[in-house]
C-alpha positions, -999 to +999 in steps of 0.1 A: -579+334-009-588+300-014-610+288-042-639+284-016-638+313-005-639+334-035-675+308-039-685+320-005-685+358-016-697+353-044-721+337-027-732+365-009-726+390-038-756+374-055-776+376-026-770+408-022-780+415-065-812+396-060-825+404-037-819+439-034-820+445-001-825+485+014-800+496+040-816+523+066-809+550+041-830+540+019-797+533-005-799+495-027-774+472-014-761+462-047-744+492-059-708+490-063-698+508-033-718+490-011-713+460-021-680+466-024-682+473+014-695+440+023-677+422+010-643+438+024-659+433+060-669+395+044-633+389+038-624+405+075-641+381+093-632+351+077-594+359+072-602+364+113-618+332+116-597+314+097-568+324+123-592+313+151-591+278+133-551+277+126-547+289+157-570+264+175-556+240+152-520+243+161-536+240+202-547+205+193-515+192+180-492+204+207-522+186+231-514+154+208-482+158+205-475+168+245-497+134+254-481+112+226-449+124+254-461+115+281-479+079+270-436+071+264-422+086+296-448+063+313-442+033+292-401+049+302-413+045+339-429+014+334-396-003+319-376+011+346-395-002+373-398-035+359-360-038+358-356-023+396-378-052+404-358-075+384-323-062+399-338-060+438-351-103+429-315-108+424-300-088+450-325-107+471-310-139+461-279-124+462-282-118+501-303-150+507-274-167+491-246-153+505-265-157+542-263-196+532-227-193+524-218-178+554-235-201+573-264-175+591-303-181+592-328-195+615-339-222+635-371-237+642-390-266+657-426-274+636-447-299+665-468-324+649-449-325+617-420-356+603-405-329+581-403-290+576-425-277+546-407-244+530-379-265+507-367-234+486-347-215+512-350-246+539-327-269+551-342-302+573-318-302+609-332-337+625-364-349+627-376-369+655-396-376+687-418-349+710-404-359+747-408-337+783-415-344+819-445-368+834-475-342+835-480-358+867-446-350+888-447-315+901-409-319+897-411-323+860-394-299+836-422-272+821-408-276+777-416-295+755-379-317+735-377-323+701-356-359+708-334-365+676-343-406+659-307-412+665-296-410+696-257-409+711-251-427+752-217-426+765-228-429+803-237-454+818-273-468+833-278-447+867-311-452+884-312-416+900-321-388+880-350-371+859-374-395+831-376-387+796-413-396+783-427-396+749-453-373+738-489-374+730-515-361+723-548-361+752-571-343+728-592-344+695-586-309+690-553-314+683-548-342+669-564-378+670-560-390+710-535-409+720-508-406+689-471-400+691-464-364+685-436-362+656-413-328+655-386-312+628-358-287+635-356-264+604-334-242+596-347-211+577-315-201+553-332-174+539-343-152+570-328-143+607-352-136+624-381-162+636-415-155+656-439-171+667-472-155+671-496-164+696-534-160+686-525-154+646-534-178+624-513-158+590-489-132+598-483-095+593-469-077+572-438-079+567-432-114+580-433-143+556-450-178+569-436-208+581-466-228+594-498-223+615-521-244+642-529-241+672-515-232+704-508-264+726-495-269+763-499-294+792-533-302+817-540-269+841-553-297+867-518-314+863-491-312+888-460-311+867-452-271+843-465-272+809-452-243+783-465-230+745-456-244+713-474-236+676-489-272+665-492-280+627-526-281+624-517-306+595-509-326+622-484-359+616-485-395+642-459-417+647-459-452+638-471-475+667-478-451+688-516-451+693-515-468+736-522-444+763-488-435+785-491-403+796-461-392+798-458-353+782-489-343+769-510-319+746-539-301+751-551-272+738-553-233+746-581-220+755-587-186+760-602-171+793-624-142+798-617-123+828-580-110+830-578-118+793-596-090+770-629-101+755-635-089+730-616-093+711-610-127+725-640-155+732-643-174+759-627-208+753-625-204+719-591-227+712-561-202+701-545-205+669-510-201+663-481-191+632-450-189+631-433-164+610-395-157+589-383-125+583-349-114+564 
């Protein structure tokens, strides 16, 4: 036994001798055989308590060791995840570079802008002017086209044919009224899919935004057919293009309740749009 254990036993023995307590038979507790029995039992209880304390100490040490091992495992997993992310980033850049080297990618038109927006993995094919058929002529083609600034001509002049007109804003909502509209053809080198989401101003999960704006189209009361295009919300204009020449026009596209479900759509609210890309 340790020195402390002996001190504890001596303390209890002194108490027994001083008090002179009796047990149930009237025997004095300070008689040698009784005292010896009590001391023996106390030693056994003390030994049992020491065993319990030692077992609990070992259990605590084991728990501490387990926690330390778990902390080390978590740190290792964090390092592995960080390395995997780095590898995935490198692989993604390699795929994009490979697509660029092989000439793959997707193209789209920004209506109302003179340049492409995402310069990191997007190249400008050309910038130009929006054109189309005259809005009051019933046989006019419906599409808007992005005409380059440096056209090439081969044939001679002719009066038999359809006319290509420039486009301008017919409403102050999309842009300043009567201002001529620019356009840019862009190539997304790191993507293989380009999609216009009508009625949205942000992309769904997994898609990257190229630009957003409002749906534009012709007027329902005009004779010429028209189509829907996504006009950039940060509209730009052509120099000296503020004269009202009619031609191909841009109007906002408004939601019309009836066959169109309202809600979620709202009567006469302009529809947004967003152009998104995906690898």
